[in-house]
MARZAVEX-370733 format. One record per residue: x, y, z of N, C-alpha, C in turn. Coordinates in steps of 0.1 Angstrom, whole numbers, plus 2048, in hexadecimal, padded with zeros to 3 digits. Layout:
BEGIN
XYZXYZXYZ...
***
This chain:
BEGIN
80A7F18027FF80280480680E80180A8157F98108247F980282E7F580A8397F78018457F680884E7F17FE8597EB8068657E680186F7F180E8767F780E88080481388D7FC8128977FF8198A880281F8AE8088278B28038348BE8078278C281981D8CA81B81B8CC82681C8C68318158B383081B8AB83882A8AA83F82E8AB83483A8AC83A8438AF8458398C184483D8C984E83C8C385C82C8BD85C82E8B98678368AC86D8398A286384189886A84E89C86C8568A58618618A686A8668AC87085A8B087B8628B78888608AA89285789F88F85689389486388989686888D88A86F88188B87F88A88E88389689188C89B89488889A8A287C89B8AB8798988B988388C8BE88A88F8C98938838D488887E8DE8878748DD87986F8E787E86D8F58778728FD87587690986C86C90F86D87191E86386892A85786C92085287291C84787B91684486C90C84A86590684D85B8FA8448508FE84885091484384291783584091682E84B91481E85091681984790A81183790D8098378FE8038408F57FD8468F87F48518EA8028558E280D85C8EC8158628E48228558DB81F8498E08288448DE82183E8CF8148398D080C8358C380A83A8B980A84F8BC80F8568B18198568AC8288548B28338578AE8328468A282A8428A482983289D82183689081983B89581283C88881784587D81E85288682885787B83085387483684587C83C84287383C83886882E83386882882886082783185482383A85B81D84384A82984784683184984A84284D83D84583C83A84583283F84482583784082182C83282983182582582682783181C82F83B81F82D84481183B84980B84284180684C8457FE84C8517F88428567F48408647EA8438717F584386C80084687A80A85187E80985F87380A86F87C80786F87E7F68678747F08698797E28668837DE85A88F7E38548997E58648A77E186F8A17EC8778AA7E98858A87E488489B7E488F8967DD88E8937CB8828937CB8818927BE87F8A07B387B8A97BD87E8BA7B68848BE7B08878C67A38938C579E8958D879C8888DC7A18878E97A18918F27AB8998FE7A689E9027B08999167AC8959167A389792679D88592479488293079687293479087593E78D86994078086994977585894F77385395877984996177B84796876883D96476483A96E75B82F96F75882B97D75981898275281E98A74981298773D80B9917387FF99573B7FF9A47397F49AD73F7EA9AD7357DF9A573C7D29A77317D299D7287D89937227D898E7157C798471C7BE98470F7B298070E7B796D70F7AB9667177AF9577117AA9517007A495D6FD79B95A6EB7AC95B6E57B59636E87C49666E07CE95F6E47CC9576EF7D594E6F57D29416EF7C993C6ED7C292F6EC7BF92D6DC7BC9386D87B59386C97BC9446C17C79466C67D09526B77C595F6B57CA9626AA7BB96E6A47AE9696A67A99766A87969736AE79397B69C78896E69778497768A77898068977297F69A76698A69A77199669D77A99B6A87829A26A878E9AA69978F99E6907959A168878C9AE67D77F9A867E77A9AB6727719BD6757739BE68776D9C668C77A9D468A77F9D068B7909DC68B7949DE67578C9D366F7939D266378B9D665C7859E865677F9ED65677D9F564578A9F163F78A9FA63478F9F262778F9E162C7909DB61F78C9CB62378E9C161D7879B262078E9B262D7889A66377929A163F79899C63879B98E62F7A498762B7AE98D6207AE9996207BC99F6187C29A66257BB9AC6337C49B463C7D09AC63B7DE9B56447E99AC6477E99A36567DB9A465E7E199D6687D898D6627CC98D65C7C99846587D097A64E7D69836467E697A63F7EF9736487EF97B6547FE97465A7F896E6657EE9726697EB9676757DC9616747D595B66A7CA9586687CD9446677C793C66B7C492D6677B892966B7B79236657A99186657A49186727AC90D67D7AB90B68B7B69106927AD9126A07B891C6A87BF9166B37BF90A6A97D09086B47DC90A6A47D990B6987DC91068E7E69216907D79276927DB9376957E093D69F7E292F6AD7E79366BB7F69326B87F89296B38089256AC80E92E6A480493669D80E94268E81094B69A8049516A580895B6AB8159596B881394F6C08199476C98279406C682893B6B88349306B483C9276BD84092C6C78519256CC8459226DB83B9296DF83592A6EB82C9196EA82491B6DF81C90E6DC8239036D88319036CF8348F76CC8418F46D58458FB6E084E8F26E58498F66F28479026F98479007038398FC7078318FB7028248F17058238E570482A8DD6F68278D26F28348C96FB83C8D36FC84A8CA70384D8CC71184A8D97178508D67248458DE72C83B8E172B82F8E57308228E372E8178E87318058EB7338028F57367F78F67317EC9057327DD9007387D99097417CB90A7437C39107437B79147407AD91B73F7A992072E7A99137257A091371A79190C71B78791B71F77D91172277490671977890B70E7769007027788F37047858F270E78A8E370F7878E271E77F8E87237788E27317828E973C78B8F073A7928F873E79190774878E90575278A91975679591E75F7A092975D7A193176979A93C76C79D94277679294F77C79B95478879B96378879D96E78E79596879B79996B7A879196B7B778897B7B77959817B27919917B77889987AA77F99D7B67719A47AA7719AD7A07849B47A27819C379A7859C078D78F9B77877929AE77A79A9BD7737A69C477D7AB9CA7747BA9C97767C59D27777D29CA7787DB9CC7867D69D87917DC9D479E7D89CC7A17CA9C87A77C39BC7AB7C69AF7A87C99AC7977D19A27927DF99D7947E49A67957EE9A379A7F79A67AC7ED9AB7AE7EF9A77C17E499A7C37DF9937BB7DA9887BF7E697B7B87E697D7B17F49747A97FF97C7B18049817BA8109827C180F9817CF8049817D380097D7E47F59707E77F296F7DD7E89657DD7DA9617E37D496F7E67C79707E97C29847E07B89807E27B198F7DB7B09947E57AD9A57E97AE9A97EF7A49BA7E97959B57E778E9C07E178D9C97E778C9C97F37879D47FC7949DE7FF79C9D67FD7AA9DE7F97B19E67EF7B89DA7EA7B99DB7DA7AF9DF7D17AF9E97CD7A19F07C47A39F97BE7AE9FE7B97B3A067AD7C0A037A97C5A0B79B7D4A077977D8A1679D7DAA177A77E0A247B17EDA1E7B27F8A297B6805A237B8805A277CC801A1D7CA7FDA167DD808A0C7E280EA0F7EA8199FC7EE80E9F97EF8109E77E980B9DE7EF80A9D97FD7FF9DE8088009DA8148049CB8167FF9BF80D8039B180E80E9AE80B8199A381382499E81081D99680282A9987FA82798E7E782F9807ED8309787E483696A7E28439717E084B97A7D785497D7D585E9807DD85798A7E685D9897F985F97F7FD85197580285096580586295B80186095E7F586A9527F187B95E7F587C9687F588B9717F888C96A80387E96C80E88596581D88295B81F87C95181987D94081A88993981589094380B89A93B8038AB9458078A59528118B59548158BA95A8068B49637FD8BD9667F38BE9777F58C497B7EC8CB9887F18C19917E38BD9A07E78B39A57E18B59A27CD8C29A37C98C09A17BB8BD9917B88BA9877C28B797A7BB8AC9777BB8A29817C18969837BD89198F7B388E9907A988D9977A187F99A79587A9AB79A86F9AB7958749B478586D9B377C86E9BC76F8629C076785A9C57678539CE76284D9D67588469D97518419E574483B9ED7478349EB75282C9F275B8339FA766830A0276E839A0B778833A07781825A0478581DA037928249F67978289EB78D82F9E27948369E179F83C9F37A08489F37A983F9F37B782E9F47BA82F9F57C18269E77CA8229DD7BE81C9D77BD81F9C97C182E9C87C08399BC7C183E9BA7CD83D9C47DA8409C07E583A9C87F08379C57FC8359D080583B9D780C84C9D080D8529D88148609DE80685C9EA8068679ED7FB8739EB7FC87B9EB7F28879E57EF88B9D87F38819D07F58829C47FC88D9BC7F18859BB7E38899B77D988E9BE7CB8959B87C489A9C27B888B9C67AF88A9CF7AA87A9D37A28829E179887F9D978C8829E57818759E777B86B9F377C85E9F3778860A0076C857A01762851A0D75C85DA1375685EA1C75386DA2374A875A29757877A20760881A1E767892A19766898A1F76A8A8A1E7618AEA107658B5A0A75E8B99FD7648C99FF7668CC9FF76F8E09FF76F8E49F37718F29F07608F79E67619029E775A90C9DC75D91B9DD75891A9E07479119DA7459119DA73190C9E872E9169EB7249149F671C9079F67149029E970E8F99EA7088E99EC7118ED9E471B8E29E57248DB9F67288EC9F872F8ECA097328E3A117248E7A0F7188E2A1670D8D1A1270C8CDA0470C8C2A0570B8BAA0A7178C2A097258B7A137328B7A2672B8BDA2A7258BFA337238B5A327158B0A2A70E8A9A2C6FE89DA2870789DA24711889A24711885A2E716889A39718884A4471A883A4B70C888A4B704888A4E6F8880A496E987BA3A6F2871A336E7864A366F085DA436F0854A436F8843A366F4841A336FC830A316F9827A346FA819A326FA813A3B6F580CA3D703811A3770C809A3571E817A3C722812A4672F81EA47738824A4074381DA33743822A27752828A1E748824A1E73B825A0F73B833A1072A83FA0A72D84DA0B7258499FB71B84F9FF7118519F47098569E570E84F9DA70A8519CC7148609CD7108689CD7048719CB6FF87C9CD70B87C9D770D88B9E171A8829D27278799D67248729C673687C9BF7328769B972587F9A97218909AC7258929B871D8A49B671F8A89B772F8A29C27328AA9C47408A79B674989A9AE74789D9A17508A799C74A8A99967408B498E73B8C099273D8C199E7448D39A37408D499F74F8C699F75B8C799D7688CC9927678C198B7648C497B7658D59767638DA97A7578E69767508F497C75D8EE9877638F898F7708F598877C8E898A77D8E698478D8E397878C8DE96E7888DB9637898CF95F7968C59687938BC96579C8B295A79C8AC9547A88A99487A689994A7A789B9567AA88995E7A78859697A087D96579287F96E78887197278586998078786098478286098E77A85D98E76985B99275E8499947588489A075D83A9A675A8379B17508359AA74382F9B07358269B57378239C572E8149C972E8109D47208199D17158119D470A8079D37088089BF7097FB9BC7047EC9C37077EA9CA7167E49CC71D7DD9DD7137EB9E07157E79F170F7DF9EF7067EA9EC6F67E39EC6EE7D69E76ED7D39E46F37C19DD6F27BC9E76F77BF9EC6FF7B89FA7037B6A046F67C1A066F17C4A0D6E97BBA0B6DA7B49FC6DF7B29F56CD7B59F36C17C09F36C97CB9EF6BA7CF9E06BD7C29D66B47C49C86B67D29C66AC7D49CA6A47E29CA69F7F29CA6AA7EE9D26B17FE9D56BA7FB9C76C47EE9C16C97F19BD6D47F29AE6D07EA9AA6C27F29A06BA80499E6B78079AA6B78199AD6B081D9AC6C28149B06CB81D9AF6DA81E99F6DC8149996DE81598A6DC81D9846D58219866C782E97F6BF8379856CC83D9906CB8479936D38489886E28409896E583E9826F28489786EF83C96F6E38449636E18539626DE85696B6D786896A6D586F96C6E686A9776F08739786FA86F96D70086396170086495470687094B70387094C6F387D9426ED88894B6EE88B9556F58959586F589795670688F95870E89195571A89594871D88993C71788E92E71789B92C7128A692F7058AE92F7008BA93070D8B693C7158C393F71E8C49367298B492F7308B49257378B89187368B991572D8BF9087248CB9097268D39127248E49107248EA91672C8E091E73A8ED91F7488E59117508F29117538F49087608ED90476A8E69137728DC91477A8D290F7788CD91476A8BE9167648BB9097638C49047598C48F574E8BD8E775C8AE8E67568A78DC7598A78DE76A8A48EE76D8A58EB77C89B8FC77F8948FF77788B90B77187990777087791077B86590E77985F91F76F85B91D76784D92676484292876883993176C82D93576983094076482393B75B81F94875281094C75280B9557527FB9577537FA96A7527EC96E7557EB97E7527E397D75E7E198C7607DC99176A7CC99376B7C799275D7B599475A7B699274E7A898F74B7A398874279B99A73779299772E78F9A27257839A172377D9A871D76D9A471377299970A76399470576498A70176598D6F275C9946EC75799A6E075E9A76DD7589A96D07629B66C87589C26CD7539C56D874B9CF6E075B9CE6EC7589C56F275F9C86FE7709C56FD7759BC6F37859B66F47909BF6F978E9CD6F87979D86F87929DE70A7899D77117869DE71D78B9D47277889D17347889C873E7829D174D7799CB7557719D07607699C87677689CC7727609C277D74E9BC77274A9C476E73F9C176573F9BD7567499B87547509BB74474F9A974374299F73D74899473E75799073775E98273D76798073577898373A77199174378199174778598C75477D98475C77E97E76578697076278696C75478E95D75079E96274A7A495B74F7B095974B7B794F7497C69497457D093B7417DA94174D7DB93774F7E79367577F39217517FB92675080791C74681091474D81890A75481E90A75C82C8FE75183A90475183E8FE74C84A8F87598508EA7578568E776485C8DA76386A8DA76886A8C97648658C477385D8C777E8598C17828498C077C8428C077483A8BD7718388B67648308AC76182C8A57588298A775081D8B174E8108B87488158BF73980E8BB7308168BD7228058C47198058D27157FB8D470F7F18DA7157E68DA70F7DA8E57127D28D87207CE8E472B7C58DB7377B78D672D7B38CC72F7A68C972C79A8C473678E8CA7397858BE74778B8C074F7978CD7537978CD76178E8D476B7998D377578F8DC7857968EB77A78A8F578078A90278179790678C79F90C7847AF91778A7AC92478D7B292A7987AF93879C7BC93B7997BB9507967C59567967CD9547A97C59517B17CC9527C07D59427C07D593A7B87DB92D7BE7EB9337B67F293D7AC7FA9447A780C93E7B08079487BF81394B7C681293C7CD80B9367D180C9277D681891F7D180C91C7C08179147B88239167B68289207B68339277B783B9257BC8379237C684091C7D78419127D483390A7D18338FB7CF8428F67C28448FB7BB84D8F87B485E8F77BA85C9017C586B8FC7CD86D8FC7D885F8F07DB8608E97E885C8F17F38518FE7F18509067FB84490680283B90880582F90C80B82991881082892180782092A80881392D81380A92381080192581980192282980E91E82B81091C83981092884481793483D81194484280994A83780494582D7FB94D8267EA9408297E69428317DC9388307CD9378297CC9488267C094B8207C694A8127D194B80C7D794D7FF7D293F7F87D193E7E97CF9317E37D79267E57D391A7E17DA90B7E67E090B7DA7ED9087D87F49037CA7EA8F77BF7EE8F87B27E98F47AB7EB8E67AD7E48DD7B17ED8CC7B57EF8C27A57E78C879C7E68BB7937F18C17887F88CE78C8098CE7838118C67898108C379B81D8BB79D8128A879F80B8A579880989879780D89278F81188678D81987A78180687A77580B87676D80787675F80086C762
***
């Protein structure tokens, strides 16, 4: 007889194993309890395997702001394409000719070829395609960015407190701070790079706990090329005062990865949301295509470096959804149907799942923090009891 046991049970049993028997152990009830625990250990070989078999030593969290499930799983949306193509037949538009195909699988692979053909087929899985019976939802009721990112990073929705996108310090400790403390890491070892400047306030409760570079903030680096990019970000303005181009965020994060070898990296890209608000569907698709290139560059580096190769788990998701039709696709709010639905992808040497989830349990955004920690063998829920639990299916045998 065997059983499948989880890391939380280990936290109960390990202190018992370290306990030196005393006169108290001679009491019959305590002796029986101790015997039962030892029997449990013998019957559950998976207990020690949880730690021994875990390969993840580094984690990368990536968020793509406001990317709809419709584009993520189906590529270019014909309904929206028709609504934004006004001066010629849709079939003659550049977007149609570049991104259209007859099936959702072909369309999404045209849009994000590396993500779908390499990451999801060979290394990971993704939940959230409701057409396949997989749903991922927010638990916060606001359905916009600060509440979404806070839910991702704290494992909880705080609707009464986190209710705007204002530059207010997050009053709740984040998973990035938790990992820094639990792993006893220096500040550069836990780093966040974000296109949106408000992430400077969202990603940590205590300022300067971790390394954060957000918005048009300069990035100091020994490389002349990176220093030049840091200056150029101010010379290549975006239409938005608070969001820089994602290419700078990506390049700075990659430079930090090479120079400081962080064990925890958070990459927060933002252009997809802002181009959608401007109803530039062409730019949304182009931003997703560039993001796929960033995934490829990041993955290539992780596979060539000894610290990261075969030892790094990625969790990729979004902060909120958007409207589901041609009238609401550019927006998101508490009252807009569709904005509550998101997606989440897992790429890990400790997960055997591949491709799309189907006919599965509903997942929630508040499970992100605990899942990220579980990759590293840490129990986020032990000190954050109200946060969502790890996504257990990710860690189960196929």
